[in-house]
N, C-alpha and C positions, 0 to 999 in steps of 0.2 A: 669773087672781089678785089675790086682794084689792089698794088701794091700800095699799102697805107702811107708804108713810111717814105716811099717814094714821093710819094703825091703831097703830104704832108711839106718834106723836104723842099717839091719844087715848089708849092706857096711860097715856103719861107724864102729860096731863092729869090722869086719874083719881086719880095720887098726887101731883099738885100739883109736876111737875119736869122737863118739856118743858124741853131745852135747859140745864138746870142740874146739870150731870154733877156737880159738887161736893159738892151736897149728901146729907149720908148717912142714912139712917132707922133709928130705935134698933128694938132686936132684939123678934121679935114678943112675948115673952115665952113664959112655961112653960106648957107644958099636961105632963097625966098619963095615964097608962093604960101596959097592959103594956111592962115594957121601957122607959119614955118617961122622958128624961130630964126633971127641973121646974128646969132651972138652962138660962139662956143661955148658949150657946157661949161657950167663954171659950179661955184659954190652954192647947198643948197639952205632954203631956210626952214623945213617942218620942222616939227616935234618928232622926237625924239619915238620911235616903236619899241617893242619889247624884242623884237627879233635881232636888237644890236645890243652885245654882251653888257645885263647887267644893266641896261637902261629903262626907263618908265617913257608912260605917253601922258600928254596935254591934247587938248582940245584941238579940233582940227576945222579939215573946212565945212564949208555951208555949202547947204546943194541948191536954197534958196535963192543964194546970190551970183552964181555961174552964170556967165553971158556966153556965147559965140556966136553971135548976129544971129541972120536970116538963116533957119536951118530945120532940115525936116525933125516931127516928131513921130515916134515910136508909135505903130499900130495900136491901134486898142489890144485889148486882152484876146491874148491866140491861143491855139491849139501847139502841141506839141510839133515843129515844124515837119514834114516829110523828110527820106534823106533826097540826096539832091544828087540829080542825074547823070551831070555832065562827066565829058571824061577829062584825061589830066591833062591834054593839050601836048602841044611836042616839047618834049622833054630831051637831054642827052645819053646818047646810050652810054651805058659803061655796066660794071661791075657791082655790089653793094653789100653790105655786112647779112642781106637778107635774099632769099630767092625765090620766095612764094610768091603765088597769086594770091592778092589783099582784097577777097570781093569779089562782089554782083558787078563792079564796073569792068573788070578784066583789069585789072594794075597791076603789074609784075615788079616788082621793087629792085629785082635785078637789072630791067630795063630802065631805072633812071639813074643818074649819076649821084655817086653822094656829095652831101656838099661837104665842105670840108672848112670852110672858112668864110665870113662874112665882114664885109669890107663898110664903116662909117659912111654916110651918104646926106642926111639932114636930120634935123631934132624940129620939133612943136613944142608947142609952150600951151600947156591945160589950165593955164591963172584963170581962175583961182582956185581951183583944185590943183592940192598939192599932195604932199607921203601918198608914190603913186605906188600900190603894193600889189595889185592884181591887174590882167589881162587875161583877154581869150579872143578869137576868133571865129564870128558865126559865119559855118563855111556855108551856110543856106542865102543867107543874105550879100554873101560877102562884106561883111563890116568887121572893122576892131575896135574893141571895150576895155576902156584902159579903169582902172578903180582906185579910189585914195584908199587909203587904211580906214576910211572913217565914214564911207559908202558913198560918196558923190563921185558921178563917171560920163563920161562922155564916149561917146559913137563915132567913129571916123570912118571914110572909106579907105581903099587901099593907098591909096596915092598920098595920106595924111588929109583930106578937109573933112574938118568937122560935119558931122550931121544933126547932134545933138545930145542934150543932155540926158543921164540916166540917173537913178537912185539905185544902190544896192539894197536888195530885202534885210526888215529886219532882223532874220532868223542869221544872218551872217554877220552880223553886228555885234557889239565892237570888234575888233581886231581881226579885221579882213587882211589875210595874208598870204593870199594865192588864188589862182583860179586859171582854166583850161574848157576848152571846148570836148563836150562827149561824141566822138564821132559815130557812134554807135546809135547812144540812144537820141542823139540831135536835141541838146541841151547844154548850156551853158553850167558848168560846176565853179561854187566857189567853195575855199576854203578858210577857218578862220585858225586863230593861233591856238582856240583851244579844242581842235581837230575835228570840226564840226564841218562836214561836208553837203554843201546848199546846192541841190538840181533848181537851176530856173530857165524858164522862158529864154531863152534869149532875145529875145527883141523886147518884152514887156517887162522883162527881169525880176516877175511876180514868182516865188516861191514854187518849185511841183512835188520838191518831196527835200525832206532832212535826214541827212545817216550822221548819227554822231559816233567816230571810231571810238573803240575804249583802248584810250589812252596807258591804261596800266598792260595789258593783251602783248598788243603789241610794241609797248615798251616806246613811247611816242612822246618827246620834249618838243613841245611849239612845233606846228606844224606850219610850214611855211613857205608851201608849192605841191601844187598837185598835176599828173596827168597823166591820159590813160591808151599805152603804148598799142602797136600791133597785133600783138598778142591777146588784148585787151583786157590786161588785168591794170590796175590802177598802181600807181608809183606815188609816192610821200613821200616828200624831204621833211627830215624830223630834226631841226637846225639843232638844239645841244643836246644830241647822242652822233648828230654826224654822221647822219646815213639818210640813203632814199627806203624805204622799209618798201615794199611789192606785195599787191595781197589782191583777194578775187574783188572784181566791182561792184560785190554786195558790202565790201567793208567784213568780212568773216572769219577769212582766211589768210594768213600771212604765205607767203608764196618763194617770200624770198629776201633778204637784207643786203645792203650794197653799206659795205663802208668805207666812205668820202674821205675820211683824215686819211686812210691808206695811200689814198688817189693824190693826195695835194687839196684837194675840198674842204676843208674844216667848214662848218657851220654853212650848211647849204641852204641858199634862199631863193631857190627860183629850178624849178627843171621843165622842160618843155619837146615833144617830141618832135625831130624833124625831120618833116614831109620828104617823101619818097628812099627814106631808107627805116630802120626799126632802129635808129641813135636817138639820143637824148641832148642837147645843149642844158648844160646845169651852171649854175651860176654860184659861187662862194663868196660871201661878206668878208672873209678874213682874208686882207691882202688883194679883198678884190679880183678874181681870179674865175677865169671857167674855162671850161671842155667840154669835147664831146665825146659820150662815153657811149658803151653799147649798154643791151637791156641788164648784162650780168654786169657791168663795172664795168668793164675792160675800156683802157682810157683810148682813144681814135686818135685826139687832136686835144694838144694841154698836158696838163694848164698851165696858163699863160697868163699877161694884167689882164682883164679886160679892157678894150680901149685906148691900149696902146701899139706896141711893134707885131706882136707875134699874133699867127691865129688861134681860139676860133675866132676873134673879137677885134679886129683891126679900126683902129683907130679914134679916134674923134673927145680924145683927152677922157674921157668918163669918171668921175672920183668918185662917186659914190652911188652905184647901179642897183636895183633893188628885182621890180618885177623884170620876168626874161618872156618875150614871147617867138615861137616861131610861125609862120603864115602862110601855112600850106597853099592858100590859092595864086602867090607871085613867090617862096621860097623864101622873103624877107625873115627880118631878126630886128626884135624890138628890145630897148632897154632903154627901164623909167628910174628917174632920180628917187633913190630912197626917200629923200626929205625935201625936195623942191617941184619943182613944175612941169618938167622938160622932160622928153620921153624923145627916144635915137633910134633913129630908122639906118640898117647896115643891109646891104642887098650883098646876093651869094656869089662867093667866083668864081661860081658855073653856070651862072645865066639867072635868069629869072625862069621859073617854072610853075606850073598848074599841077600841083600833085596831092592835091587833097582825095581822088581815092585812094590811093597810097598807103595812108592813114585808115582804111577801114579793114578791119583781121576779118580772115576767113569764117 
């Protein structure tokens, strides 16, 4: 493992902020390109979801009114995709929080440099889709999918080019509040605030399986995020108990509980596996904080104000993020507005890398 303390301070030194958690960074500014917002992220306009303390939800976006111009439509009903066979591509050598060989493709996590910070680069506008609360990266199609709390969504290429509109299945509605890609089963995963985990075809968005988690047994209060770790376990954020509950993928056995309030991340509203390591990027909506944690909840980086001047999420001036996504295809991270229509692209400070093979457990 790299000397993480040294690495974090080195990163902070590069931005002139080591040890100064109160200094914010100006927005990284506007960018151009297809579907890219040229305005810095600002106020949001969507209704209030129940993941905000004590708030309620109103009627949201309408899939029938969403337009993206000329786009590719998803293919007709398909079977579950076969596992990808590509290699991880060039990576930077370095130590990591793990050292195991992670699957049939021969990716060794210890050979991939840990990502310790992401820097804002651009924003895309999903209007009229708003209240963006869930997203996943389809490793097989190399597409990013963003969803509204109310169901409407859109597919994008890695560079942020819109590919087509989609709709979450009824089994994941209402109150969709998190998503992930199951790198083992090769399916999309959606999770509702009522803690239903819905496996979907990641291209057609058709429901494959529904798993209702036992909220009493696991002490869950408003599920707000889900991820599959390199260990093959399922990590679920419980918003009102300030925890990540680690369980078997079948949702039957609790393996661990991580107290996020104890490490400065109360009200967790997103979790995503960082490819090339076994660490997670975790987002808190109280104080708009983010951090990088190990599978046991040990803090690697942060917590720090999201979108300001300190790692892990540097710049962009994001004021109200919700959905968080890390993309193993290029190493980027995305944050989306809880109430608005914008999603924001962050590049890894250690450089782009394809480390999808490193997400597959032994």
